[in-house]
N, C-alpha and C positions, 0 to 999 in steps of 0.2 A: 867292385869294378863293373861297369856296364858291359853287358853282353852285346857284341856287335850284331846289328840287324842284318839279315840276309839281303834285304832290299829296303830302302827307305821309300816313303810315299813318292817323292819326285823321281827317284830312279825307276820304280815300277811303272809310274805313269809315262815317263819319257820312253821307256822301252816299247810301249804300245804306240805312243804318239809320233814316233819317228819311222814307223813302218811305211813302206810304199803303199800298202793296202791296209787301211784302218779297220777293215772288217766291220763296217757300220751298216745300219739299215739303209735301204735304197732311198727312203724318204728324207734322210738327213741332209743331203745336198740341196734338195728342194727347199727344206726349211731354212738352210743357210742363205739361199738366194732371197727368199721372202724376207728374211731378217736383214739382209744387206740393203734391200730397197727401203725397208722401214727405217733403219738406222741412218741411211744416207739422207732421206727426206728430213729427218729430225736435225741432221747436221746442217743442211742447207738453210732451213728456216731459222736456225739459231745464229746465223752469221753476224747479224748486227746487234745482238744482245750485249749487254754491258760486260758480262763475264768473259766471253771470247774476245771482245774488243780490248779488254785489259790484257788478256793473254797474248794477243798479237803484239801490243806495245812492249810487253815484257820480253817476248821472244826476239824482237827486233833491236833491243837496246844494245848499242855498240856494234851493230851488224849492218853491213851494206847490202849484201845480197845472199840469198839462200838458194837451195836447189830444188826444194819441194813445195809444190802449191798445196795449201790446205784445201780441204773440201769446202766448197762455197765460194772460192776465189779469193782475190786479194794479192798481197805481195808474197813472193816465195820466201820460205823460211828454211832453217836447218831441219834435218830429219826429225830430231827430237822436239824441236819447236813446233813443227807441223802436227806431230802427235798430240802435243799439249793443246793446241788450238782446236784440232779436230774434236778432241774429247770435250772441251768446254762448249763448243758449238753443239755437239750431239746431245748434251745434257742440259743445255741452257734453259729450255722451257719445260723440262721434265716430261717430254713426250716420248722418250725412248723406252725400250722394253725392260723387263726385269724377270727374275727367276725366284723360286721359292725355297730352293735348297739352302742357299746362303743369304737370301733376302737382299740380293744385289742387283744393280743395273749392269748386266753382264756385257751386252753388245756394245755399249758406248765406248768403254776402254779397249775392248778387243778390236772392233772394226776401226776405231780411230787410229790405233797403232798400225793396223794393216793398210788402211788408206794412205798413211804417211809412207810406209815401206813401199807401197805400189809406185811411188814417185821415183824410186831408185832401183827397185827389183822387179823386173817384168814378171807378171803373173797371169795365168789363165783364170777363167771364171771358176773352174773346179779347184784350182790351187788356193785361191783366196777363201773359197768356201770350206775346204778341208782345214785350212789354218784356223778359221773361225770355230769350226767344230772342236778342234783340239783345245782352243782357249776356253770354250764353253764347258767342255768336259772337265777341265782342270778346276774351274770355279764350282761346278756342281759337286764334285767329289770333295773339294775343300769344305763346301757348305755342309756336306754330310758329316764331316769330322767336327765342325765347329758347332753346329746346331743353332737354333733360333736365339739361344742365350747370348751368343756373340753380338748379335744385332740389338737384342733387347737391353743389354747393359750399357749401350751407348756408342758402339763402334758403327761407322758407316761402311758396310761391307763392300760397297763399290770401290772404296778407297783402301780396303785391307786385302780383299781377295782379288780385286781387279788387277793390280800390278802383276800378280802371279799368273793369272789367266792371259793377260796381254803378253807376258814374257814367253809363255808356252806357245801362243799363236805366232808371235814374231819368230820364235825359234824354228817353228815348222816352215814358215815362209822363207826363212833364210837357209833352209836345208841343213840345220845343225845336226850333229850326232846326238845319240841318247844321252851321253855324258855331258855334252854341252848344254842340252836342253834342261837337264836336271840341275846343273849349276846355275843356269839363267833363272829358273824358278826359285831356287834358294836365294840367289842374289836379290831378286825382286821382293822376296819376303822382308828384306831389310827396309823396304820402302812402304811397308804396310802401315798405314796411319789414317787418320781422319775420323772426326767425331760427329755424331748426329747433332751435337750442340750447334754445329755450323748451319743446320737447316734454317732457311729463312734469310740466308745471306748469299753473297756471290760465291763463297767458298764451296758450297755444295756442288755446283756445276764444275768448278775448277777441280774438284776431287776426281772426276772422270778423266779430265785432261792430264792431271798429274799421274794417275794410274797408267794411262796409255804411254805417257812419256817414260815413266819408270820401267815399264815392260819392255819397250824398245831398247832403252839404255842397257838393261840387264842382259838382253839377248845379244847385243853388240859386244858387251864386255865378255860374255861367255864365248862368243865367236873368236874373240881376240886371245882366249886362253885363260881368262880369269876364273878362279874356282870359288867354291863356297862350301860351307858345312851342310851336306845333304841330310844330316841327322836332325836338323833344327826343327823338323815337324813334330818329333817324338819326345817323350819323356817329361820329367817334372818341370823343366825350364823351357820346354819346346813351344812351338807356335800355338798349338791347341790349348795347352795348359795356361799360357799367359793371356791369350786373347779370348778364350772361351770359358775359362773357369772350370769348376768341378763338374758342371753339367755337360761339358763337351764329350762327345763319343770318343774323339781322338783319332789319330791317324793309324794307330795299330788296328783298331776295329775296321777302318776303311780299307786297309790292306787286305783284310779277309773278305770284305763284302763288295768292294767296288767292281763294277763290270764295265770296263772301258769300251766305248762304242755304243752304250745304251743310255747315256745321260739324257738325251733328248726324249727318249721314250719315257723315262721315269720322271723327268722334270721338264715338260715342254716350255718353250718360250711364252711369256705372257706379254702381249703387245697392247699398247695403250690406244684407247679411242679418244681420250681427253688429255690435254697438256697440263697435268697436275699430279700431285702425289697419288700413288696407287691406293692409299687408304681413303682417298676421297671418291674413288670410282663407283663403288656400290652405292654410296649415298647419292651421287650424281645420277646414276641410273634410276634409283627410286624417285628422285625429285623430278626427273624428266617424264617419268610415267605419270606421276601425280599431276604435272602440268596439263597433260592431255585429259585429265578427268575434271579439271576446273572449268566452270561455266563463265560466260561473259558476265561481268558484274560481281563475281565472287570476291569477297574480301577475307584475307587471312588474319585470324585472331592470334594464333600461336603455332609454333613449329617445334616439335621435339624429335631429337635424333638419338636413337639408342644404338650404341656401338661398343666394341671392346675397348677398355681403358688403354691397353698397350698400343692399340692402333692410333688412338687419339693423342697419345703421348708423342707420336711422330708428327701427325697432322694436327698440331695443337694450337695453331693460331686462331684468333677470333676475328676481330675487325682488322683486316690487313692494312699495313702502311706502305707496303711495296709489293711488287709483282711476285717476288719469291714467297712472301708470307701468304699472298692470295692463293698460290698453288698448294699451300699447306694449311689452308683453312677449310675444314669440313663445313663449318657454318656458312661461310661465304659461297662455297660451291653449291651447296644445297639451295640457297636463296636464288642463285642465278638459274639453276635448273628449274625451279618452281616458276620464276618470273618469265623466263625466255623460252624454256623448253629445249634448249640446246646450249651446252657449254662449249665455247670456242676459244681459240688463242686470243681473240680480241677482248675477251672478258677479263684478261689479266693485264690490260693496259690501265694506266693510272686514271684516266677519265672514267673508266668503268667501275673500278673497285672503290673509287671515292664518291660515286653517285649517291646522293642523299638518301634515296629510297632504299638502295642496297645496304648502305651503312646502317640505317635504322633497323631494317629487318634482320641483318646479321647480328646486331646487338641483342635482339630479342630471342634468338634461337636458344632453346634449352637442350642441354646435353645430358643424356641418361647413360652413364658409363658403367660397364660391368667387367668383371675379371674374366680372363680366359678360363675355360673349364680346366680342371685339374689334369695335368698331363698333356694338354693340347700343344701341338707343335708350333702354333702361331701362324698357321696358314690362313689365307683368306678363303674361307669355304663354308660349307653348311654347318659346321660345328660352332661358327662364330658369326651368325647372321647380323644384319643391320636393318633397323626399322625406322622409317620416317612417318611421323603422325602429324597431320595438319588439321587443325581445328578452325572452322570458318565462323565468321561472325553470326551466321544464321543457325549455328549449333551443329551443323553437319561435321562429321569427322571422317577424314580420308586417310588411309593407311597403305603403305607399301613395304613389304619385306623382301630383301634381296640376299640370297645366299651365295650365288656365283658371280664372280667378277667378269664383266664383259671384256672379251679379249683373252680370257684365261682358258684353262684346260677344258672346262665344260662348254664355254661359249667362245671358241677361238675366232680370231679376226678372219673375216672372209676376204677373198681377193677383191671384191667390190669395195669393202671397207678400207682395204689397203690403198687402193687407187684413189679413193676419195681423200684419204689422208695425204697421199702424195701431192694431189692437186692443192689441198689446203696449205701445204708447206711450200708451194710455189715451184714444184718440180714437174718434170715432164712425165705424163702418164704413158705417152707413147714409148719413151725410152724404158720405163719401168716394165711395161707389158712385154716388150721385146727381150729385155734382160731375163725375165722369168722363164722364157722358153729357148734362149739362145744355146747353141752347142757349148758344152762345158770346156772344150778345147780352145774356144775363142779367147783371144787376148783381152784381158780386162780393159786395157786402154782403148780397145776398138769398140767397146760398147757405148761409149759416151757418158756413162753414168757418173764418173768422177769429175767431169768437166762442167757440171751445172753450177750456176752462180747464184748466190743468195742476194736478196735485195732488202732494203729497209722497208 
């Protein structure tokens, strides 16, 4: 007979996450604001992409009017429909942030759920930031329990961990009790799904929307009194065992080691400078540096990319046939960086990735793949560097090695880079700058941030 646990993972977490004072670092709310600006910009720019357009049509089927405006504008939807559409927009061009504990896009599902809730639940700036922090913490500690193996064997963590993080955040925003939040997290675990095999299709962006939708729905069910088995995280048939396999640390270990309120310190948000898969970013950085070293008239004879095989397994497309594949093609992204010197959202339009010169050069890229060092956690860092070698027709060889990802822990996104990204996404830099310094007691609705409209 199983011995009852004194506290399960979700019970222990919710006990911390429902306190009035989360006892977190002073910098955490500033990080949450920075992240809100970044995520909102990604959501607005994704408004007219195929995935959220399909999500809007699906959410409106059989419906006349909703009550919640999704971020980026359009027709009002139901609360859960707006969460779905927000998430699909936020992740549509793969420009949103990610984290390394669970290898997930954390903020897209969390803030998408919160943006939808903000349409019916008044929040201050501090309140939405605190709710995001709670959701981010949930994902980080779940990631610690699951380990990289969860992602490596084929699960899309945004779609497995995301619903639980979104449920925790929504529970905080709704003012639920610790018991209700714990139930919401466990209910959301029943929506944990999504395979990396979907990468390169519309389903990947929809995963973020489905996670946001599931999180909101779970929180509303818990608010209405629905319960769940809060032991589901633990044991032979529990979440970690089924989704992570033998290599997962498990939630029993996390109960002993997690430090609620310190997730951002241990696993800072990684924000994107380019709208493509995270595993293309170091190669892009190397290619853009090499572009600056090329002279007028130089002709490229060959391009070799050395990178970890598991990273390429994710970003594994070669010559792309659609924009989603282009965002997951290291070869294509490197070619653009070398040719243009700056990879932008425009480079993932059809007329760009079907350009004859780009296609020919992408076909000729040679990949030199290597295994992760024994025991490596799978982080993008110095233990798994990437190298781009360009040989010119005159015999010269140019080489760049990149260890740290731009926008990551060692090279965090600057305020200037954030504002440039905001402008590139068609959002107001004036509103963004004002939001970053506004009093935390200000009503979120009064900041104007959520009223920005996306354009084709």
